[in-house]
C-alpha positions, 0 to 999 in steps of 0.5 A: 566530512559532514556529508560523508557522515550524513550519507553513512547515517542514511545507509545505516538507517536503510540497512536497519530497515532492510534487516527488519523487513527480512526479520518481520517476514521470517518471524512475524512482527510481534515475535521480532525483537529489536535485538533480532533486528540489531543482530541481523543488521550487524549494528547495536541496539543503540544504533537502532534507537538513534534512528527509530523509537520502536518497532512501530516506528520501523514498520511505518518508515518501511510503509512510507517508503513504499507508499511514496512510490505509489504517490509518485505514480498517481501524480504521473498519471494525473498529469499524463491524463488530465482530462481523463481521470478514469484512465489515470485511475485505471493505470494507477490500479494496474500499477498497484497490482503489478508492483505487488509482483515486480517490486520485491520490497513492496511484495514483502511488506504487504505479505508482512502486513496481511499475514505476519502482523498481529495488532497486539501489545505495542502494535495496537498503535500500528493498527490505529495508524493504519486505520487512519491511513485507510480512512485517508485512502477512502477519501482519496478514492472518493475524490478520484471517483467524483472527478470521473463523474464530473468528467462524465466518465462515470454515471452521476448516479454512482454511489461514490462512497459505496464504490470507494468501499468496494474498490478498496476491498476488491484491490486489497482482496486480490493482493492478499489472496495472491500473496497467499497463493502466488502460484495460482495465477499471474497477477501481473498478467491479469492486472489490466483485465481485473481492473477493467472488470471493476471499472465495468462494474462501476459503470453498469452495476445497479447495486452501485447506484444511489438509492432513490426514495 
């Protein structure tokens, strides 16, 4: 009986997340109330408060689910290509771009983050949380690039910090622009060439080399 109750609780939690995602996508995060989510999910506000503190908590739970799948992919490619970190990075970046197209939940959530989320009022804390996540991602990218340099797959003169900033801006820009106009081109099909173009940039651009004084 206890196991069934726990399973029902997990199913209710997921149902709330699914309903919230659809409401956020339709109304925008700041314009969606917990009552809107409760009505869409067919539950009481009390049921929402049982699982989540507020809208920020709901949004972060969505984001955690999506990002955990990316973490699994990163680990998979690192294990698959232990001595070729640049190849592992390439496959990971291709997956990130293609998953934006093929994973409906990720596509919806990124659309909300880029186009339906205003960092005002209670959502200011959401901005602070994601700023922290961005800093963590920069550190992870720098770690990956440093590993590529150590394996002599990228030049030791590469400015790793600048390359990490440029890489994140490049990938996020591709995703945001495609979400705004998905009919403009096939992100899924072009993902390998788009990633290879940036890898070529890291290998050959003088502007991404360390400055010598």
